[in-house]
C-alpha positions in Angstrom: -12.9 -5.4 -12.6 -12.2 -6.0 -16.3 -11.6 -2.3 -16.8 -9.3 -2.2 -13.8 -7.2 -5.0 -15.2 -7.1 -3.3 -18.6 -5.8 0.0 -17.3 -3.4 -1.7 -14.8 -1.8 -3.4 -17.8 -1.2 0.0 -19.2 0.4 1.0 -16.0 2.5 -2.1 -16.1 3.7 -1.1 -19.6 4.8 2.2 -18.1 6.6 0.3 -15.3 8.4 -1.8 -17.9 9.5 1.4 -19.6 10.9 2.6 -16.2 12.8 -0.7 -15.9 14.3 -0.3 -19.4 15.6 3.1 -18.2 17.1 1.5 -15.1 14.5 3.2 -12.9 12.5 1.4 -10.2 9.7 -0.1 -12.3 6.6 1.7 -11.2 4.1 2.9 -13.7 0.9 4.9 -13.6 -1.9 6.0 -15.8 -4.8 8.3 -15.2 -8.2 7.6 -16.8 -11.1 9.9 -17.2 -14.3 9.0 -19.1 -12.7 5.8 -20.5 -9.7 7.6 -21.9 -6.1 7.8 -20.7 -5.3 11.4 -20.1 -2.0 11.1 -18.3 0.7 8.5 -17.8 4.1 8.2 -16.3 6.8 6.1 -14.8 9.5 6.7 -12.3 12.0 9.2 -13.6 13.9 9.9 -10.4 17.3 8.9 -11.7 16.9 10.5 -15.1 15.7 13.8 -13.8 17.8 13.7 -10.6 14.6 14.5 -8.7 13.4 12.6 -5.7 9.8 13.7 -6.4 9.7 12.4 -10.0 7.6 9.4 -9.1 5.2 7.7 -11.6 2.2 9.2 -10.0 3.6 12.8 -10.0 4.5 12.5 -13.7 1.0 11.2 -14.5 -0.7 13.9 -12.4 1.2 16.6 -14.3 0.3 15.1 -17.7 -3.4 14.6 -16.7 -3.9 18.1 -15.4 -2.2 19.5 -18.5 -4.5 17.4 -20.7 -7.7 18.7 -19.0 -6.4 22.2 -18.5 -7.1 22.3 -14.7 -5.7 21.1 -11.4 -8.5 18.9 -10.3 -8.9 15.3 -11.3 -12.4 14.7 -10.1 -14.1 11.9 -12.0 -10.7 10.4 -12.8 -9.0 7.2 -11.7 -5.3 6.6 -11.1 -4.0 3.1 -11.9 -0.5 2.6 -10.3 1.5 -0.6 -10.1 2.5 -0.1 -6.4 0.7 1.6 -3.6 1.4 5.3 -3.6 3.9 6.7 -1.0 2.7 9.5 1.4 4.1 12.2 -0.9 2.1 11.0 -3.9 -1.0 10.4 -1.7 -0.9 14.0 -0.6 -0.5 15.2 -4.2 -3.5 13.0 -5.2 -5.4 14.6 -2.3 -4.7 18.0 -3.6 -5.8 16.9 -7.1 -9.1 15.6 -5.7 -8.8 12.4 -7.7 -11.9 10.3 -7.4 -10.4 6.8 -7.3 -7.0 5.1 -6.9 -6.4 1.6 -8.0 -3.0 0.0 -7.1 -1.4 -3.3 -7.8 1.0 -4.4 -5.1 1.0 -3.0 -1.6 4.1 -1.3 -0.2 4.4 -2.5 3.4 7.5 -0.2 3.9 6.5 3.1 2.4 2.9 2.9 1.3 0.6 5.7 2.3 -1.7 3.3 4.2 1.1 2.5 6.6 1.2 6.1 7.8 -2.3 7.5 7.4 -5.2 6.7 5.0 -6.3 10.3 5.8 -3.6 11.6 3.5 -6.2 11.1 0.7 -9.1 13.3 -0.1 -12.1 12.1 1.9 -14.1 11.2 -1.3 -11.3 9.2 -2.9 -12.1 5.5 -3.3 -9.2 3.0 -3.1 -9.0 -0.4 -4.6 -5.8 -2.4 -4.0 -4.5 -5.7 -5.2 -5.3 -5.5 -9.0 -2.8 -7.7 -10.7 -0.8 -7.5 -7.5 1.4 -10.6 -8.2 2.5 -9.3 -11.6 3.1 -5.7 -10.2 5.0 -6.9 -7.2 7.1 -9.4 -9.1 8.3 -6.6 -11.5 9.6 -4.6 -8.6 11.1 -7.5 -6.6 12.9 -8.8 -9.7 14.3 -5.4 -10.3 15.8 -5.2 -6.8 17.1 -8.8 -7.0 18.9 -7.8 -10.2 20.4 -4.7 -8.5 21.8 -6.7 -5.6 
């Protein structure tokens, strides 16, 4: 649990970077063998790309870092439960574990189908959930 909180704090730093760029504040890091090999935050507005979610940016960075498309033995830390698109991409990457902060009751993958993930992927939710959730809800309060 201590390592999960440590890396979730890294994902929160990415989420804050997204907020500073006026993006929805979601951040992600991918860890393999105790080392961050990929990180990202939402870049949808900057790139004018609906697929530029934090997880997608982190997956691309991580696969580039390891020189391959599979993220077996790696863990994704993301501040909000992945959407179905990101869950499917994580399936294709064969990531071993997903740790998320706040649930997404409107668009999270678990609402639609937990089978979007690779059958061997382990999921842990609720790590620093209050802090992760507050960051997103405060962003939307500010926007309204």
